[in-house]
One Martini backbone bead per residue (centre of mass of N, CA, C, O) as a GRO file, in nm:
protein
   90
    1MET     BB    1  -5.268  -3.228   1.483
    2LYS     BB    2  -5.053  -3.453   1.649
    3ARG     BB    3  -5.032  -3.606   1.965
    4MET     BB    4  -4.743  -3.698   2.156
    5TYR     BB    5  -4.593  -3.927   2.357
    6VAL     BB    6  -4.284  -3.884   2.559
    7GLY     BB    7  -4.086  -4.125   2.709
    8ASN     BB    8  -3.787  -4.153   2.883
    9LEU     BB    9  -3.641  -3.898   2.926
   10PRO     BB   10  -3.391  -3.718   2.979
   11PHE     BB   11  -3.336  -3.477   3.224
   12SER     BB   12  -3.136  -3.303   3.020
   13CYS     BB   13  -3.351  -3.243   2.830
   14THR     BB   14  -3.461  -3.041   2.566
   15GLU     BB   15  -3.662  -2.894   2.344
   16GLU     BB   16  -3.444  -2.887   2.121
   17ASP     BB   17  -3.378  -3.189   2.124
   18VAL     BB   18  -3.662  -3.289   2.049
   19ARG     BB   19  -3.699  -3.128   1.791
   20ALA     BB   20  -3.456  -3.253   1.641
   21LEU     BB   21  -3.551  -3.548   1.650
   22PHE     BB   22  -3.841  -3.495   1.502
   23SER     BB   23  -3.756  -3.325   1.237
   24ARG     BB   24  -3.688  -3.574   1.050
   25PHE     BB   25  -4.023  -3.613   0.990
   26GLY     BB   26  -4.089  -3.301   1.034
   27GLU     BB   27  -4.287  -3.066   1.144
   28VAL     BB   28  -4.278  -2.897   1.453
   29GLY     BB   29  -4.513  -2.747   1.651
   30ALA     BB   30  -4.478  -2.882   1.953
   31VAL     BB   31  -4.313  -2.858   2.280
   32ASN     BB   32  -4.376  -3.041   2.602
   33LEU     BB   33  -4.221  -3.032   2.899
   34ILE     BB   34  -4.235  -3.188   3.207
   35HIS     BB   35  -4.273  -3.047   3.536
   36ASP     BB   36  -4.239  -3.007   3.854
   37ARG     BB   37  -4.418  -2.803   4.057
   38GLU     BB   38  -4.223  -2.780   4.313
   39THR     BB   39  -3.914  -2.811   4.177
   40GLY     BB   40  -3.882  -2.793   3.840
   41ARG     BB   41  -3.824  -3.065   3.750
   42PRO     BB   42  -3.792  -3.305   3.543
   43ARG     BB   43  -4.003  -3.601   3.450
   44GLY     BB   44  -3.937  -3.755   3.155
   45PHE     BB   45  -4.168  -3.603   2.987
   46GLY     BB   46  -4.385  -3.547   2.688
   47PHE     BB   47  -4.490  -3.334   2.406
   48VAL     BB   48  -4.576  -3.377   2.052
   49GLU     BB   49  -4.640  -3.187   1.751
   50MET     BB   50  -4.784  -3.313   1.439
   51GLN     BB   51  -4.840  -3.427   1.159
   52PRO     BB   52  -4.986  -3.725   1.101
   53GLU     BB   53  -4.770  -3.853   0.912
   54ALA     BB   54  -4.519  -3.775   1.079
   55ALA     BB   55  -4.611  -3.904   1.345
   56ALA     BB   56  -4.629  -4.195   1.251
   57GLN     BB   57  -4.329  -4.219   1.178
   58ALA     BB   58  -4.210  -4.140   1.451
   59MET     BB   59  -4.341  -4.363   1.619
   60SER     BB   60  -4.222  -4.602   1.457
   61GLU     BB   61  -3.901  -4.505   1.479
   62LEU     BB   62  -3.878  -4.414   1.808
   63ASN     BB   63  -3.987  -4.652   1.936
   64GLY     BB   64  -3.725  -4.797   2.132
   65VAL     BB   65  -3.514  -4.583   2.118
   66GLU     BB   66  -3.206  -4.461   2.177
   67PHE     BB   67  -3.161  -4.167   2.405
   68SER     BB   68  -2.921  -4.077   2.596
   69GLY     BB   69  -2.948  -4.383   2.739
   70ARG     BB   70  -3.260  -4.402   2.655
   71THR     BB   71  -3.572  -4.558   2.617
   72LEU     BB   72  -3.817  -4.479   2.418
   73LYS     BB   73  -4.160  -4.357   2.440
   74VAL     BB   74  -4.384  -4.362   2.152
   75ASN     BB   75  -4.716  -4.214   2.137
   76GLU     BB   76  -5.030  -4.158   2.148
   77ALA     BB   77  -5.209  -3.930   2.291
   78LYS     BB   78  -5.415  -3.905   2.554
   79PRO     BB   79  -5.669  -3.790   2.691
   80LYS     BB   80  -5.757  -3.619   2.946
   81ARG     BB   81  -5.874  -3.693   3.240
   82SER     BB   82  -6.186  -3.690   3.396
   83PHE     BB   83  -6.318  -3.631   3.706
   84ALA     BB   84  -6.541  -3.713   3.919
   85PRO     BB   85  -6.717  -3.597   4.149
   86ARG     BB   86  -6.747  -3.603   4.473
   87PRO     BB   87  -6.939  -3.703   4.705
   88GLN     BB   88  -7.127  -3.561   4.944
   89SER     BB   89  -7.150  -3.554   5.272
   90PRO     BB   90  -7.404  -3.509   5.520
   0.00000   0.00000   0.00000
């Protein structure tokens, strides 16, 4: 499965909305919309997993497309950065 970043989603968007949008290109494995830890409100982005061929087509055709009044940003998700531990002061 290939993981894609989907940005600039409408805050009213649900996982079902995103799944329906991407399912035009193939089977959607997982949809994960990100919410603020403190408020629980949507942050306007998420991740979608699909087979590589379907993901490539979805990225090509959905990046820059208007969805519910917002222009989507769709690209390959980058691995989460790991931060080096801070040096401890003496």
